[in-house]
C-alpha positions in Angstrom: 116.4 54.2 123.8 118.3 56.6 121.5 119.6 60.1 122.0 120.7 62.5 119.3 124.0 64.3 119.9 123.4 67.7 121.6 124.9 71.0 120.4 126.1 72.5 123.6 127.2 71.4 127.1 124.0 72.9 128.6 121.8 71.0 126.2 123.9 67.9 126.8 123.4 68.2 130.6 119.6 68.6 130.1 119.4 65.6 127.8 121.4 63.4 130.1 119.3 64.5 133.1 116.2 63.7 131.1 117.5 60.3 130.3 118.4 59.6 133.9 114.9 60.8 135.0 113.2 58.4 132.5 115.3 55.4 133.5 114.7 56.1 137.2 111.0 56.6 136.6 110.8 53.2 135.0 112.8 51.7 137.8 110.4 53.3 140.3 107.6 51.3 138.7 109.3 48.0 139.5 110.6 48.8 142.9 108.5 48.9 146.0 108.8 52.0 148.3 107.2 52.2 151.7 103.9 53.9 152.2 103.6 57.1 154.1 100.6 57.8 156.4 98.1 59.6 154.1 95.0 61.7 154.7 91.9 59.3 154.1 90.5 61.7 151.5 93.4 61.3 149.2 93.4 57.5 149.0 91.1 57.6 146.0 93.4 59.9 144.0 96.9 58.7 144.8 98.4 55.7 142.9 98.3 52.8 145.3 96.2 54.8 147.7 99.0 56.5 149.6 102.1 58.7 149.5 105.3 56.7 149.0 108.8 57.4 150.4 111.3 58.9 148.1 108.8 60.1 145.5 107.8 63.5 144.0 104.2 64.6 143.9 103.4 67.6 141.7 100.3 69.4 143.0 99.4 72.7 141.6 96.3 74.9 141.8 95.3 74.5 145.4 97.0 75.3 148.7 94.4 73.2 150.5 95.4 70.2 148.4 99.0 70.7 149.4 97.8 71.0 153.0 95.9 67.8 152.8 99.0 66.0 151.4 101.0 67.1 154.4 98.1 66.4 156.9 98.4 62.6 157.0 102.1 62.3 157.7 101.9 65.2 160.2 99.0 63.6 162.1 101.1 60.4 162.3 103.9 62.3 164.1 106.2 63.1 161.1 107.8 66.5 160.7 106.8 68.5 157.6 108.3 71.6 155.9 106.9 74.2 153.6 109.3 76.3 151.4 108.4 79.3 149.4 104.6 79.3 149.9 103.9 82.5 151.9 100.1 82.0 151.7 100.3 78.8 153.6 98.1 79.7 156.6 98.8 78.0 160.0 95.2 78.2 161.1 93.9 76.5 158.0 96.8 74.0 158.3 95.8 73.1 161.8 92.1 72.6 160.8 93.2 70.1 158.2 95.2 68.1 160.9 98.7 69.5 160.5 100.6 69.5 163.8 102.0 73.0 164.1 104.6 71.8 166.6 106.2 69.7 163.8 105.8 72.2 161.0 108.8 74.2 159.5 107.9 77.3 157.4 110.3 79.1 155.1 108.0 81.6 153.4 110.6 83.4 151.3 113.8 81.4 150.5 114.6 83.7 147.5 116.9 82.3 144.8 118.2 79.6 147.2 114.9 77.7 147.2 116.4 74.5 145.9 119.3 74.6 148.3 116.9 75.2 151.2 114.5 72.5 150.1 117.4 70.0 149.7 118.8 70.8 153.2 115.4 70.3 154.7 114.8 67.1 152.7 117.9 65.6 154.4 116.2 65.8 157.9 112.5 66.2 157.4 110.4 63.4 155.9 107.9 65.5 153.9 108.8 68.7 152.2 106.5 71.0 150.1 108.1 73.6 147.8 107.2 76.1 145.2 109.9 76.2 142.6 111.1 79.8 141.9 111.9 79.3 138.2 112.5 76.5 135.7 114.1 73.4 137.1 116.4 71.6 134.6 115.9 67.8 134.3 119.5 67.2 135.5 118.8 69.2 138.7 115.5 67.4 139.3 117.2 64.0 138.8 119.9 64.8 141.3 117.3 65.9 143.8 115.2 62.9 143.2 118.1 60.6 143.8 118.6 62.4 147.1 115.0 62.0 148.0 115.1 58.2 147.3 118.3 57.9 149.6 116.6 59.7 152.4 113.1 58.3 151.9 111.7 61.9 151.7 108.4 62.8 150.0 108.6 66.1 148.0 105.4 68.0 147.1 106.0 70.5 144.5 103.4 73.2 143.6 105.0 73.9 140.2 106.3 71.8 137.3 108.8 69.1 138.4 110.5 67.1 135.6 110.0 63.4 136.1 107.4 63.8 139.0 106.1 60.4 140.1 102.6 61.6 140.5 101.0 64.7 139.0 97.8 66.0 140.6 95.8 68.7 138.7 92.8 70.6 140.1 90.1 71.0 137.5 86.5 72.2 137.8 85.4 73.5 141.2 82.3 74.8 142.8 81.3 76.4 146.1 78.1 75.8 147.9 76.4 77.6 150.8 75.0 80.7 149.1 71.1 80.9 148.7 69.4 83.5 146.6 72.2 86.0 146.9 72.9 85.6 150.6 74.6 83.3 153.1 78.2 82.1 153.7 80.3 79.9 151.5 80.3 76.5 153.2 82.4 74.1 151.2 84.2 73.7 147.9 84.2 70.6 145.7 87.1 70.1 143.2 87.7 67.6 140.5 91.2 66.3 140.9 93.1 64.3 138.2 96.1 62.1 138.9 98.7 60.9 136.4 102.5 60.3 136.3 104.9 57.4 136.6 103.3 56.2 139.8 100.0 55.5 138.0 101.7 53.6 135.1 100.2 56.0 132.6 96.6 55.7 133.8 94.7 58.9 134.6 92.5 58.7 137.8 89.8 61.2 138.8 88.0 61.9 142.0 86.0 64.6 143.7 87.2 66.1 146.9 85.7 68.6 149.3 88.4 71.2 150.3 87.3 72.5 152.6 84.2 70.6 153.7 81.7 72.0 156.1 83.9 71.1 159.0 86.7 73.0 157.4 88.6 69.8 156.6 89.0 67.5 153.6 86.7 64.7 152.6 85.5 62.8 149.6 82.5 64.2 147.8 79.6 62.0 146.8 79.9 61.0 143.1 76.7 61.7 141.2 77.7 59.2 138.5 79.4 55.9 138.5 83.1 55.9 137.7 84.0 54.3 134.3 85.9 51.0 134.6 89.5 51.6 135.4 89.0 55.1 136.8 88.8 56.4 140.4 86.8 59.5 141.2 88.7 62.3 142.8 87.9 64.1 146.0 87.2 67.9 146.1 89.3 70.2 148.2 88.6 73.7 149.6 91.3 76.3 149.3 92.5 77.2 152.7 95.1 79.7 151.5 
């Protein structure tokens, strides 16, 4: 692994952070981390079928997907925190199985979002955050080292350098309308997963978020998944 000489202290810091992130990412592939209780609908899309302690999951494009990621740990009795996501609705969260008595909300942390998230990650096992601005690889690397120390899961709704798992919401469709009338009943979403945790393999699954019961579930797959792929579950937006 070779690095070219940087031209400024800031560039040097970014390059060192990037290198540290790559090394730790490769280490994470070899070291086992403990599974965290996970919503059943997500087992098809997460590498290894579950969330893992001390890892970062990047999940953009659906507040309901973020809620579903928090629902499993919360239903199992763990505290969860949400930082910088003002549209995170408590009613929708409760329908997806999040225990509101063990939910910490910080809707507007301002420029201190990283400090707030770090402080919460020290005491709360699952933290969701929306980064307010670009995060340097060095900052991300330091934060991830802290997460591994504490065994905390971080769910980021924006880009996170060196994320262990990257979930992306692709095509989606709503059902329930009939000839121009009726109520929207459920939403199917194609979710793709990649990142270090999947060892470079891209998995796909269809999820219903929300489904007709206003929860999350796996959608029936109309076609057989190609060998080596897993179909993703569709989620409905609750936010």
